N, C-alpha and C positions, 0 to 999 in steps of 0.2 A: 435849490430852492433855500430859502434859511429855515430855521427851525420856529415859524408863527402859526397862527390860528389857520391862517390860508392854508399852508402846507399843509397840516392834516383832517382840514374840510377835505378838500382836494382828495385827499388818501379816502377819507372814510366814506367819499362818492363813488371813488372805484372800489372798494372794498364791497360798498352796496350794491353796484351794480350786479360786481360776483357775484353774492348773496341771489340775487335773483333768478341769474342763469344757473347755477350751482344747483339751487333750491328747489327750479322746475322741475330740473331731471329728475333731483333725489327725492321726491318726493309722487314720481310713478312709482305705484303698487305698493305703498305704504300710507298709511294713514295719516292722516297731515298732524295730526298731534302729537303721535309718534314721530313723528319726525321732526318735530319742534323738541320735542322734548332730551332727544338726541342730538340735535343741535345744542341744545342747551349745556347737555350733560360736558360737550366738548369743550361750550366756551370757558364755563366753568374751569373745567381741567388747565386749558392751556394759560388760562388767565392767571390761576394761583400760580401757576408752577414760573410763571412768567413777575408775577410777583415777591415769589420768594427768590429766584434767579438773582430778582433786581433790588433786593432786600429792602423792598418797599411795604411790607405785607406790616397792618397794623391792628390793632385788635380791636374789635368793633363797637366793645366797651370804653376805647377813649374817643370814640365821638361824642356830640354833643345831641342832646334830645332831639332839635331842631333837624340837624344832617342827617340823625338815625331814622326820624318821621319821616323824611320828603327823599331820603332813598328809596326808604320799602314801597312809599308810593310810587317813586320812579319806576319801581323793578317790578309792579306790579302793573303800572300801564304795559313797560315794555313788554312782560311775558303779555299779557293779551293784546297787544301790535304783533306779536311772533306768530300767536296764536292764528288771530287774523290772516294776515299777509300769507304764511302758507296756505291756509284755508284757501282763500282768493287765488293762489296758484297754482291751485291742484285744480281746479275748477277753470280758471281763465287764462286768457294767453298771459305770458311775462309783457310785455310789450304793452299791455293793458293795463295789469295790473300795477306795474312800478311805478308809470304816473301820477294815478291816482290817489298811491299811497303819496309820492311826493306832496298832496297836494296838504301835507303834513306840513312843507313850505310858510302855507297862508296861514294855515291854523297857528303856528308858533308864532308870527309877524300879530297874531290878533291877540293870541294868550298876551305875549308879550307887553302887547298895548296894556292890555284891560288890567293884567295882575302884578307887572313887573315895573310899569310905568316908564317903561320902554317910550320913546318916542323917533319915529323913522322917520326920518327928511322927504319932502314930495317925491324928490326921484328915485327912493329907496322901497314910496309906496306905487307907485309906478312897475317898480322892477315888480313890486310882489301882486300885484295884480297882473302883472305880462306872466306869470310863473299859472297864476288860476285861469288865466286865458289855456296855458300851454297847455295844463292836467284834459280842463274839458275839452280839447281840440285834441290833444291823444288819444282820449279815452273813447272817444266818439264815432262809431263805427256806422255807416250808412249803410 
């Protein structure tokens, strides 16, 4: 595979799937918020080491105010998502929690349409609706 966004998106999906499986086992016997904290610290340390090793470190003060504000908002949303995700995994089945979490695909399309001016084609909207239908189908237990 070449170095395209599709390559990175597929890797992201694979790691997200592993995250669900590892987290489901990892939250047993520990509070989900503690598990989220431990995960976050490890992510911080590994990514920090990666930035130093690849010489990509950049001082936050070098960022524009707009970039800084939106990165903070993104971080807050990520943290809230992780807390909710780990709590859901601790209570529910990974095979049910993960598909509902993927409803984010539909929400991203809707938010990108409303706030970023993105205009998916008819074919893309059909795919988005199919994802929504898949979420409902996967999470619905008879």
